C-alpha positions, 0 to 999 in steps of 0.5 A, a space after each residue: 197294887 199300882 205300877 207305872 211305866 215312864 216313856 221318853 216323851 214323858 207320858 206314864 202308862 199306869 197299871 190298876 187293878 179294879 179291886 182297889 175300888 174307886 178311890 184309887 182311880 180319882 184325882 188324875 187326868 187321863 188321856 187313855 184308859 183301857 179296861 181289860 175284861 168287864 169293869 165294875 160300873 163305878 170304876 168305869 164312871 170314874 175313869 170316864 170323868 178322868 178323861 173330860 178335860 183331855 181333849 181327844 181322849 177315849 175309853 177302851 174296854 176289851 172283854 168277854 161277856 160272860 156275866 150276861 146283860 149287866 150295865 155294860 150291856 145296857 149303858 155301852 151296847 144298846 147306846 151306839 149314839 154319839 161316840 159310843 160304838 162296839 166291835 165284836 170278834 171272833 176265835 176265827 179273827 186270830 190267826 194264832 189259836 190251834 184249830 184242833 184246840 178250838 174244836 175241843 173247846 167247841 165241843 165242850 161248851 153249850 150253845 149260849 156259852 159259845 156265843 160268849 165266848 166265840 163271838 163275844 155276844 150277850 147271852 142271858 135267859 132264852 136268847 135273843 129274839 132277833 138273832 138274824 139281825 146284823 148291824 152291818 148288814 141290816 142297818 144302812 146309811 139313809 137315801 132319798 125314797 124314790 118316787 113310787 115306791 109304796 109308803 107307810 106310817 105305823 103308829 103304835 099309841 101311848 101316853 105314859 108308855 111312849 107313842 112309837 111311829 115308824 116310816 116305812 118304805 117298800 121298793 119294786 123288789 119288795 125290800 123294807 126300809 125303815 126310814 125314820 123312827 119316832 119314840 115320845 111319851 106324855 104328849 097328846 095326840 095333836 102334838 103327835 100328829 103334828 110331828 108325824 106331818 113334819 117328819 112325813 113331808 121331810 122324808 117325802 112321804 106324800 099320802 101314805 098309808 097310815 095304820 094304828 093299833 086297833 085298840 086305838 079305837 077304844 074311848 076312855 074317861 079322859 077323853 070321849 073320842 078315840 085316839 084314831 078319831 083324834 088323829 082324824 080331826 088333826 087330818 090323819 086318817 088312820 087305818 086301825 085294822 091291823 094285824 096283832 098276832 105277836 108270835 106270827 109277826 115276830 117270826 115274819 120280821 125274822 125272816 125278813 131280816 135273813 131267811 134260810 137262804 141268807 136274803 135280807 129283805 129288811 133294812 134299817 135307817 142309821 138315824 133309826 136309833 130307837 128301833 135298833 136299840 129295841 131290837 137288839 135288846 128283845 128276848 125270848 121269855 117264858 112260855 116261848 113268848 118275847 118279854 114285854 119290855 121296851 118293844 113300841 117300835 117293834 110293835 110298829 113294825 110288827 103291825 105293818 109286816 104283819 098287815 100291809 106288806 104283802 099288800 104293798 105295791 109300788 104306786 103307778 107314775 102316771 105320765 102328765 096328762 094332756 088337756 082332752 078335747 071334747 070333738 063333738 063340743 067343739 064341732 058344735 060350738 062352730 056350727 053355732 057360730 056359723 049360723 049366728 054369722 048368716 
């Protein structure tokens, strides 16, 4: 069924049902689309195309994600770049819900169902690993790193899988700031090395501590030199002594995102889109282990937190040193000049 409402300014509001199929959504330019609950992807894509020739048009969707990690999760929620953004609302944001009914409803729902229905969060499998991560609290706008802060570059190397790199700074209060990320596949070490040096210079990382997965010491048939040696050849001295215990590292990251007292010590610059996407898509799997999927930036963060964070101390900034005078040498030279003058 299709219904129309015609407004005095000439605009027209059309109501359609997704059950009518994608064809019913073809052929008309649209200024605004609003989906009530999750639509099929083909209908969403068709409506998105209908807005392309309308400058300033937009697409909204209000929904409760009861279907789990569907295409909406992958295509919309995880992609927060460009013009895509998401907003979460809970039952507390609706002042018209009777408190007693809310209490009754909460007591009848499982924890996962409550997360989806009350808070609108995507829940599936055994849960999100970094549930402490909050975009509004842990993601911040970039700022200039102060001189003297500890700086580190953490590398998770790969070829078919991407090489992921994080630039991390620690302030005088032991707050961690992930300043930049890098995520590139199918490139050789010299390419990555040039990019790492370029990005380090851009963000003011002078002589940072560079750490890399210990697997980088291995050699392969394609190149007689290890990845670590190749980086060294390119002017980047990498430290391969990293702690790689997954669960322990994950737990440390969780505690830094938000501890039991509500204190947050780990912050990610908004431009680190690859790391943010991985954090939001990191789920527990079987045997209480995270699912090994798209976690290269997380691995680099884990290397840093597990290996060097406790040792991350601000660099001492020494005042400019005056040239020291050699008193003995000056006196000797003076005596020699007096002897010659005689």
